[in-house]
C-alpha positions, 0 to 999 in steps of 0.5 A: 042391821046397820053396824059400825065397826072400829078396828076393822082393818085389824086382824079380828076386826077384818074377820067380823066385817066379813062375817057380818057382810056374809049374813046380810048386814050393813057395815060401816067402818072407821078408817084412818086415811093412812090405814093399811087396808090389805086385810079388807081387800075382799070386803072394802067395795061393800063397806061404808067408809068413815075416815077419821080416828078415835082420838078425834071423835068430835069429827065422826059425829056427822058421818056416824049420825048420817049412817045411823048404826043400830049397833056399834062394835068397838075393836080398835085399841092402841098398844096391843103388843110388847112394851106398849102394854105398859105404856101411858097410851093405854089410858087414852084408850079408856077415854076413846071407848067411853067417848065412842059409846057416847057417840053411839048413843047420840047417833041412835045406836041401841047396842054396844059391843066392845072387845076386851081381853083375858089380860083383864083377869091376870094369871089363874091356875085354871079355866077362867070364868067371867065371875072370877075377880080381875087381877090385871098385871099390865096397864093394858089389862087395867085399861081394858077392865076400866074401859069395859066397866065404864062403857057398860055403865054408860050404856046402861044409863042410856038404855043400850044393851051392852056386851064386853067380850074378853078375847083369849088367844086367837090365831089364823091367816092375816095375823100380825107377824109378831104373835107366836104362831106366825112368827114360828111359821116365818122362822121355820120356813127360813130355817132359823133355829126356834128357841123356846121355853119348855112350853109346859104352859096349857094354852088355848087357841081360838081361830079368828073365824070363830072369834068373829062369830062370837062378836056377830052373835053378841051383836045380834042376839038380844040376850047378850048383855054383860061379860062374855069370854071368847076363847077355845074350850080346850087348852092343850099343852103348848108343846103339843101345839108348837110340835103340830105346827113344826110338822106342818111347816118343816117336820125335820126342824129341831125345836129348842125346848127349854132354851128360854126361861119363863118370864117372872110373870109367865102365864102357865094356864090360859084357858077360857070357861066359855059356858056363857058364850055357848049358852047364846048358841055359840060353838067353835067350828074350826079345829086346831089341826084344820086351823094351823093347816089353813094358817100355814097354807095362807102364809105359803100362798102369801109369800109366793105371791110376794116373791112373784110380784 
């Protein structure tokens, strides 16, 4: 299958590209000329690179048509962390998504798969199902919800199969430094004290390889239409997860549980009901213990390489 991927230089996008290539699919990616390609180092030579940006969609028309994608997977998004989640740029992401769906249809694609977010649901006190009423509390969540709804409606009108995968917490090698797990590894290795909340939250973490497998399945499985949760079926107490991570990095370190207050909008349970995804044949394969160990080892190897270069 010929698959066009946006956001390929990002964390999950790079895993999806590797997964698709490993299974013999032909992959084209959208890359800005100034993109950081480090996450694509191992796959770059096997990719069709289409230079450009989503905010200049018209400029992609010729190259995308020439590639002739059977499927388009949209994983690019501006403003995913911190204060950017309530930035007006979120509204531009909606137009980007719908515009890309239109370009996909014009290029002959029959499948559109988009990356949604658990932020579309808002806080819940139990595992979240796709049928739960969305109550997003950030512009990021609102924009993801609107983008997914509009893109799927557009695809239905154009006779395209569409799937919108709402991603819960993911982790693994190559993740951005500002998320919890890489931030903890970096600070513990540097012997910095870790101030934390009481960590009573129940929080599921899914390895990026398992998330990528879900996107690949949604792309290639003819029955994959509609909304799907992509997350860990298990949500242990966050205190257990951060303690496991501490024990892998620096067993003697003291964790400052309770030194930080919960945010007013703190999500206390982040758990995904993934029955719709498992019905397609998907099953997470990387245990949390193995995934954390792999992630710590990757950080150590990467840091050693940087110091020696």
